[in-house]
C-alpha positions as CSV (number, residue, x, y, z in Angstrom):
1,M,40.5,3.5,-78.6
2,P,39.0,7.0,-78.0
3,S,35.4,6.0,-78.3
4,V,35.7,3.3,-75.6
5,R,37.7,5.6,-73.3
6,S,35.0,8.3,-73.8
7,F,32.3,5.9,-73.0
8,L,34.0,4.7,-69.8
9,L,34.6,8.3,-68.7
10,L,31.0,9.1,-69.1
11,A,30.0,6.0,-67.1
12,A,32.4,7.1,-64.3
13,T,30.9,10.5,-64.2
14,A,27.4,9.0,-63.9
15,I,28.6,6.7,-61.1
16,L,30.1,9.6,-59.2
17,S,26.9,11.6,-59.4
18,S,25.0,8.5,-58.1
19,A,27.4,8.0,-55.3
20,A,27.1,11.6,-54.1
21,S,23.3,11.3,-53.9
22,A,23.5,7.8,-52.3
23,T,25.8,8.9,-49.4
24,A,24.0,12.2,-48.6
25,L,21.6,12.3,-45.7
26,P,17.9,12.8,-46.6
27,H,16.9,16.4,-46.7
28,D,13.5,18.1,-47.3
29,H,13.9,20.8,-49.9
30,H,11.5,23.8,-49.8
31,D,11.3,26.6,-52.2
32,H,10.2,29.1,-49.6
33,E,11.5,30.7,-46.4
34,H,10.2,29.8,-43.0
35,S,8.8,32.7,-41.0
36,I,10.1,32.1,-37.5
37,S,8.4,33.8,-34.6
38,K,10.9,34.8,-31.8
39,R,8.2,35.8,-29.3
40,L,8.2,33.5,-26.3
41,P,4.8,32.3,-24.9
42,G,3.6,33.7,-21.6
43,S,4.2,30.3,-20.0
44,W,6.2,27.2,-21.1
45,Y,3.6,24.7,-19.9
46,H,-0.1,23.9,-20.6
47,P,-2.6,25.1,-18.0
48,D,-4.2,22.5,-15.7
49,G,-7.0,20.7,-17.6
50,H,-5.4,21.0,-21.0
51,P,-6.1,17.8,-23.1
52,A,-2.4,17.1,-23.5
53,Y,-2.3,16.1,-19.8
54,S,-4.3,13.0,-20.5
55,L,-1.7,11.9,-23.1
56,F,1.4,12.3,-21.0
57,R,0.2,12.2,-17.3
58,R,2.0,9.8,-15.1
59,D,0.7,8.4,-11.9
60,A,1.8,10.6,-9.0
61,A,1.8,7.8,-6.5
62,Q,4.9,5.6,-6.1
63,T,4.5,1.9,-5.6
64,D,6.3,-1.1,-4.2
65,G,7.4,-2.2,-7.6
66,V,4.8,-5.0,-7.9
67,V,2.4,-5.0,-10.8
68,Y,-1.1,-5.3,-9.3
69,A,-4.4,-5.9,-11.2
70,A,-6.1,-2.6,-12.2
71,V,-8.6,-1.4,-9.6
72,G,-12.1,-2.3,-10.9
73,T,-11.2,-5.3,-13.0
74,S,-12.4,-8.8,-12.4
75,Q,-8.8,-9.9,-11.8
76,W,-8.5,-7.3,-9.1
77,S,-11.6,-8.4,-7.2
78,A,-11.1,-12.2,-7.7
79,G,-10.7,-14.3,-4.6
80,F,-12.0,-11.7,-2.1
81,P,-15.0,-12.8,0.0
82,P,-18.3,-11.7,-1.5
83,A,-19.7,-11.1,2.0
84,K,-18.7,-12.3,5.5
85,P,-15.2,-13.8,5.5
86,D,-14.9,-17.5,6.2
87,P,-12.6,-18.0,9.2
88,N,-11.6,-21.4,7.9
89,A,-10.3,-20.0,4.6
90,L,-7.8,-17.4,5.7
91,P,-4.3,-17.0,4.3
92,K,-1.8,-19.1,6.2
93,A,0.4,-16.0,6.9
94,W,-2.5,-14.4,8.8
95,T,-3.3,-17.5,11.0
96,D,0.4,-18.0,11.6
97,A,0.7,-14.4,12.8
98,Y,-2.3,-14.8,15.0
99,N,-1.1,-18.1,16.5
100,A,2.3,-16.6,17.3
101,A,0.6,-13.7,19.1
102,V,-1.5,-16.1,21.1
103,S,1.5,-18.2,22.0
104,A,3.3,-15.1,23.1
105,G,0.4,-14.2,25.4
106,K,-0.5,-11.0,23.5
107,I,-4.2,-11.7,22.9
108,P,-6.3,-11.5,26.0
109,K,-8.7,-14.3,26.6
110,I,-11.9,-12.3,26.7
111,P,-15.1,-14.0,25.5
112,P,-17.0,-12.5,22.6
113,S,-19.9,-10.2,23.5
114,T,-23.5,-10.8,22.5
115,L,-25.6,-8.0,20.9
116,N,-28.5,-6.8,22.9
117,G,-28.8,-3.2,21.9
118,N,-25.2,-2.7,22.9
119,P,-22.7,-5.5,23.2
120,V,-23.2,-7.4,26.4
121,Y,-20.5,-9.5,28.1
122,P,-20.8,-12.7,30.2
123,T,-21.1,-12.3,34.0
124,G,-17.7,-11.4,35.5
125,Y,-16.5,-9.3,32.6
126,D,-17.0,-5.6,33.2
127,P,-17.0,-3.6,29.9
128,N,-15.6,-0.6,31.8
129,G,-13.0,-2.6,33.6
130,Q,-9.3,-2.6,32.7
131,E,-9.5,-6.2,31.5
132,V,-12.2,-5.7,28.9
133,C,-12.2,-1.9,28.4
134,S,-15.0,-1.7,25.7
135,A,-14.9,1.4,23.5
136,T,-18.6,1.1,23.1
137,Y,-18.9,2.0,26.8
138,K,-16.4,4.8,26.3
139,C,-13.6,3.0,28.1
140,R,-10.3,4.4,26.7
141,N,-7.2,2.3,26.4
142,N,-4.8,5.2,26.3
143,A,-1.9,2.9,25.5
144,T,-3.4,1.8,22.2
145,D,-6.2,4.1,21.1
146,I,-6.5,7.6,19.6
147,W,-9.6,9.5,20.8
148,D,-8.5,13.1,20.8
149,A,-6.7,15.4,18.4
150,P,-4.0,17.8,19.6
151,D,-5.2,21.2,20.9
152,G,-6.5,23.4,18.1
153,V,-6.6,20.6,15.5
154,F,-9.6,19.5,13.6
155,A,-8.9,15.9,12.5
156,A,-10.8,15.2,9.3
157,S,-12.2,11.7,8.7
158,F,-15.2,10.0,7.2
159,D,-16.6,6.5,7.5
160,D,-18.3,3.8,5.4
161,G,-17.2,4.8,2.0
162,P,-16.7,4.5,-0.8
163,L,-20.2,5.0,-2.1
164,D,-21.9,7.0,-4.9
165,T,-22.8,9.6,-2.2
166,S,-19.0,10.0,-1.6
167,V,-18.5,11.8,-4.9
168,P,-19.6,15.3,-3.9
169,L,-17.6,15.0,-0.7
170,Y,-14.4,14.1,-2.6
171,Q,-15.0,16.9,-5.1
172,F,-15.4,19.4,-2.2
173,L,-12.3,18.2,-0.4
174,K,-10.2,18.5,-3.6
175,E,-11.6,21.9,-4.5
176,N,-10.7,23.2,-1.0
177,N,-7.3,21.5,-0.9
178,V,-8.2,19.4,2.1
179,H,-6.9,15.9,2.8
180,A,-8.9,13.6,5.0
181,T,-8.8,10.0,6.1
182,H,-11.4,7.6,4.7
183,F,-12.2,4.6,6.8
184,M,-13.4,2.3,4.1
185,I,-15.4,-0.9,4.1
186,G,-14.0,-3.7,2.1
187,V,-17.1,-4.8,0.2
188,N,-17.8,-1.1,-0.6
189,I,-14.4,-0.8,-2.2
190,I,-15.3,-3.8,-4.4
191,G,-18.6,-2.3,-5.2
192,Y,-17.5,1.3,-5.9
193,P,-14.0,1.1,-7.5
194,D,-14.3,4.4,-9.3
195,E,-15.1,6.2,-6.1
196,F,-12.2,4.5,-4.4
197,K,-9.8,5.7,-7.2
198,M,-11.2,9.2,-6.9
199,A,-10.4,9.3,-3.1
200,F,-6.9,7.7,-3.4
201,E,-5.7,8.6,-6.9
202,D,-7.3,11.9,-7.6
203,N,-7.5,13.4,-4.1
204,Q,-4.5,11.5,-2.8
205,D,-6.3,11.1,0.5
206,D,-5.5,8.6,3.2
207,I,-7.1,5.2,3.2
208,A,-7.7,3.3,6.5
209,V,-9.5,0.1,7.5
210,H,-13.2,0.0,8.5
211,T,-13.5,-3.8,8.3
212,W,-14.9,-6.0,5.5
213,T,-18.6,-6.0,6.3
214,H,-19.0,-3.5,9.2
215,P,-20.0,-5.9,12.0
216,Y,-19.9,-5.4,15.8
217,M,-16.3,-6.6,16.2
218,T,-16.5,-7.7,19.9
219,T,-19.3,-10.2,19.0
220,L,-16.9,-12.1,16.7
221,S,-14.5,-15.0,17.3
222,D,-10.8,-14.3,17.1
223,L,-10.5,-15.7,13.5
224,D,-13.5,-13.8,12.4
225,V,-11.8,-10.6,13.6
226,V,-8.7,-11.6,11.6
227,G,-10.8,-12.1,8.5
228,E,-12.6,-8.8,8.8
229,L,-9.4,-6.8,9.2
230,G,-7.1,-8.9,7.0
231,W,-9.2,-8.9,3.8
232,T,-9.8,-5.2,4.0
233,M,-6.2,-4.5,4.6
234,Q,-5.2,-6.8,1.7
235,L,-7.6,-5.1,-0.7
236,I,-6.3,-1.6,0.3
237,H,-2.7,-2.9,-0.1
238,N,-3.4,-4.2,-3.6
239,S,-5.3,-1.1,-4.6
240,T,-2.7,1.5,-3.5
241,G,0.5,0.3,-4.9
242,G,1.4,-1.9,-2.0
243,R,0.7,0.4,0.9
244,L,-0.2,-1.1,4.3
245,P,-2.7,0.9,6.3
246,K,-1.6,1.7,9.8
247,Y,-5.0,2.6,11.3
248,W,-8.5,1.2,11.6
249,R,-11.7,2.4,13.1
250,P,-14.1,-0.2,14.7
251,P,-17.7,0.0,13.3
252,Y,-20.0,1.5,15.9
253,G,-16.9,2.2,18.0
254,D,-17.1,-1.4,19.1
255,A,-13.7,-2.7,20.2
256,D,-12.3,-4.1,23.4
257,N,-8.8,-5.2,24.5
258,R,-9.1,-8.5,22.7
259,V,-10.1,-7.0,19.4
260,R,-7.5,-4.1,19.8
261,A,-4.8,-6.7,20.4
262,I,-5.6,-8.8,17.3
263,A,-5.6,-5.6,15.2
264,K,-2.2,-4.5,16.6
265,E,-0.4,-7.8,17.0
266,V,-1.5,-9.5,13.8
267,F,-1.8,-6.5,11.4
268,G,0.0,-3.6,13.1
269,L,-3.1,-1.5,13.2
270,T,-3.7,1.3,15.7
271,T,-7.3,1.9,16.8
272,I,-8.8,5.4,16.1
273,V,-12.1,6.3,17.8
274,W,-13.6,9.8,18.2
275,N,-14.5,12.3,20.9
276,Q,-17.7,13.8,19.3
277,D,-20.4,11.9,17.5
278,T,-22.8,13.6,15.1
279,E,-25.0,10.4,14.8
280,D,-25.4,11.7,11.2
281,W,-25.8,8.1,10.0
282,S,-29.2,8.0,11.7
283,I,-30.8,11.0,9.9
284,G,-34.1,9.8,8.5
285,E,-34.0,6.6,10.6
286,A,-36.9,5.7,13.0
287,G,-35.9,7.3,16.3
288,G,-32.7,8.8,14.7
289,T,-31.4,12.3,14.7
290,T,-32.3,15.1,12.3
291,R,-30.2,17.2,10.0
292,A,-30.9,20.3,12.0
293,K,-29.5,18.6,15.2
294,V,-26.4,17.5,13.3
295,D,-25.8,21.1,12.0
296,A,-26.3,22.5,15.5
297,S,-23.9,20.0,17.0
298,L,-21.2,20.7,14.5
299,K,-21.5,24.4,15.0
300,Q,-21.3,24.0,18.8
301,W,-18.2,21.9,18.7
302,I,-16.3,23.9,16.1
303,S,-17.2,27.2,17.8
304,G,-16.3,25.8,21.2
305,P,-13.1,25.1,23.1
306,K,-10.0,23.9,21.3
307,S,-8.7,21.6,23.9
308,P,-8.7,18.8,23.2
309,G,-8.7,18.9,19.4
310,L,-11.7,17.5,17.5
311,I,-12.1,14.0,16.1
312,I,-15.7,14.0,15.0
313,L,-17.5,10.9,13.8
314,E,-18.8,11.8,10.3
315,H,-20.0,9.6,7.4
316,E,-20.1,9.7,3.6
317,L,-23.3,7.6,3.7
318,T,-25.9,9.9,2.4
319,N,-26.3,13.4,0.8
320,N,-27.4,14.7,4.3
321,T,-24.2,13.4,6.0
322,V,-22.0,14.9,3.3
323,D,-23.9,18.2,3.1
324,A,-23.7,18.6,6.8
325,F,-19.9,18.7,6.7
326,I,-19.8,20.9,3.6
327,Q,-22.1,23.4,5.4
328,A,-20.0,23.4,8.5
329,F,-16.7,23.6,6.7
330,P,-16.3,27.4,6.7
331,L,-16.6,27.5,10.5
332,I,-13.4,25.4,10.8
333,A,-11.2,28.2,9.4
334,Q,-13.3,31.0,10.9
335,N,-12.7,29.6,14.3
336,G,-9.0,29.2,13.8
337,W,-8.7,25.4,13.6
338,K,-5.9,23.6,11.8
339,I,-7.4,20.9,9.7
340,V,-5.4,17.7,9.3
341,S,-6.2,14.2,8.1
342,V,-6.7,12.1,11.3
343,T,-4.1,9.5,10.3
344,E,-1.5,12.3,10.0
345,L,-1.8,13.7,13.5
346,D,1.4,14.9,14.9
347,G,3.1,14.6,11.6
348,G,2.5,10.8,11.4
349,S,2.0,8.7,8.3
350,P,-1.2,6.8,7.3
351,Y,0.7,3.8,6.2
352,S,3.3,1.6,7.9
353,N,5.5,1.3,4.8
354,S,4.9,4.7,3.1
355,P,4.8,8.3,4.4
356,S,1.8,9.2,2.3
357,S,-0.5,8.3,-0.6
358,T,2.2,9.4,-3.0
359,G,5.5,8.7,-1.3
360,A,8.0,5.9,-1.6
361,V,6.7,2.4,-0.7
362,T,8.8,-0.2,1.1
363,P,7.6,-3.7,0.1
364,G,5.7,-5.4,2.9
365,E,3.2,-8.1,3.6
366,V,-0.2,-8.1,5.3
367,A,0.1,-9.5,8.8
368,V,2.8,-8.9,11.4
369,L,5.0,-11.9,12.1
370,E,8.4,-11.0,13.5
371,A,9.8,-14.5,13.4
372,S,9.3,-15.2,9.7
373,S,8.1,-12.2,7.9
374,S,10.4,-10.6,5.4
375,A,10.0,-7.8,2.8
376,A,9.8,-9.2,-0.7
377,P,12.0,-7.4,-3.2
378,A,10.3,-4.9,-5.4
379,G,8.9,-6.3,-8.6
380,T,8.7,-9.9,-7.4
381,S,5.5,-11.9,-7.0
382,S,5.1,-10.9,-3.4
383,A,1.6,-10.0,-4.2
384,A,0.8,-13.6,-5.2
385,A,-2.3,-15.1,-3.7
386,P,-1.7,-15.9,0.0
387,A,-2.4,-19.6,0.6
388,S,-5.5,-20.4,2.5
389,S,-4.9,-22.2,5.8
390,G,-8.2,-24.0,5.3
391,S,-7.8,-25.3,1.8
392,S,-4.3,-27.0,1.7
393,G,-2.6,-24.0,0.2
394,T,-5.1,-23.2,-2.5
395,S,-5.5,-19.7,-3.7
396,S,-8.5,-18.5,-1.7
397,G,-6.7,-15.3,-1.5
398,S,-6.0,-14.9,-5.2
399,A,-7.1,-11.4,-4.9
400,S,-3.9,-10.4,-3.4
401,G,-1.6,-10.5,-6.3
402,N,0.0,-9.4,-9.4
403,E,-0.7,-12.8,-10.9
404,A,-4.2,-11.5,-11.5
405,A,-2.8,-8.5,-13.5
406,D,-2.8,-8.4,-17.2
407,N,0.4,-10.0,-18.3
408,S,0.9,-7.4,-21.0
409,S,1.2,-4.7,-18.5
410,G,4.5,-5.9,-17.1
411,T,6.3,-7.3,-20.1
412,Q,7.4,-4.1,-21.9
413,S,10.4,-2.5,-20.4
414,S,10.2,1.2,-19.7
415,S,13.1,1.9,-22.0
416,S,11.6,0.3,-25.0
417,A,8.2,1.8,-24.3
418,S,9.7,5.3,-24.3
419,G,11.9,4.8,-27.3
420,H,11.4,7.0,-30.3
421,P,10.7,5.0,-33.5
422,S,11.8,7.7,-35.9
423,G,15.3,7.6,-34.4
424,T,15.6,3.9,-35.2
425,S,14.4,4.4,-38.8
426,A,16.8,7.2,-39.4
427,S,19.7,5.1,-38.2
428,Q,18.7,2.2,-40.4
429,S,18.3,4.6,-43.4
430,N,21.8,6.1,-42.8
431,S,23.4,2.6,-42.6
432,A,21.7,1.6,-45.9
433,S,22.9,4.8,-47.6
434,T,26.4,4.2,-46.5
435,A,26.4,0.6,-47.7
436,L,25.1,1.7,-51.1
437,G,27.7,4.5,-51.4
438,S,30.5,2.0,-50.6
439,G,29.3,-0.3,-53.4
440,V,29.2,2.5,-56.0
441,L,32.7,3.5,-55.2
442,T,33.9,-0.1,-55.7
443,C,32.3,-0.1,-59.2
444,L,34.0,3.3,-59.9
445,S,37.4,1.9,-59.0
446,A,36.9,-1.0,-61.4
447,L,36.0,1.4,-64.3
448,L,39.0,3.6,-63.7
449,A,41.2,0.6,-63.8
450,A,39.6,-0.4,-67.2
451,I,40.2,3.2,-68.6
452,A,43.9,2.9,-67.7
453,L,44.2,-0.3,-69.6
454,V,42.5,1.2,-72.7
């Protein structure tokens, strides 16, 4: 039956043509030649500031692996005291650490001072004596305090930030490639989160504790001291990828051996004071100093002897305090000083669990308690709200955790997030083409068998 055989042969030919196109990988056909430039660009990367950086930039700072609420969000600030901390609503870990230090005899039994111009102690307690040793009265506890920089070193630090007046200071420091320590007030961090991020994330400067509300610390009870230090430390910890500050500076320089011991034994904090005071905070205040006097003092100290090195009390409080430093800055290099962030003196680190604001972070908890403290593994809920010792374990400290973070931020794995969708589509397309080609060949085999029968 020639006509049937011819028909079947034509059908087989059509099927072969279809199979060839079905099994081929997709290809874009062009009826023109591409002109390929072989000249390499002058550099293989975009210059700083190119818009592409905002698309692909990764955070430079390493973290402890815990997902914290984003700085500036309501979840981030939730649970922190709006003002003076309540000593009856402190996380249990902090009060346990404090009680352990008391039981071990590490917290001196010095009564709180009262404020009368300067802090005043009850009769029998000498502020300059070895028992009390008040920094307000310039008594140095050389075993615990840092007052002087090494010879020839200008130790850069600024108090009372972050504030809106901090911005020109941060910009100046970054432009001049200078790192400094910022002793920050807790409620100011809550109030100025963008300025905080500028100091820590953009400048990669060192962040240290300057208490929660800036009180005279020796006038407070022991647990009030714990709250002022602990909440500030917790907020910095949550806002820096889990870093634990290693240093604090007492407001007004007001610390004694009791306050120093609480800072050290409960939180592992070392006290940094200063050896020169510009009194810049009082510019414009009744009976305060003047900008001219501040400028003159800075010039005198920077142009003077280099032993000991300088730790100057300066503030980021006002335009005048910031501008005074900026004006004096050229003198530092002109007089041969080495400028170093005060918390990095002698090659030290600003944090107890990280070498810097960008280095690796070992997971850790706020409050030092040798008997029961343990580092939580990275990525766990170690940042969950510390239970309040005054509220039967309720979350008065809900500010301290990743539970406040947006759940979506931690659910997508890094591998899936970085996957290339086009690769998956190509694979699926190739599999479909292969399956189609296999089916066509099966039909062809059946037709050839039919031809043989005819």
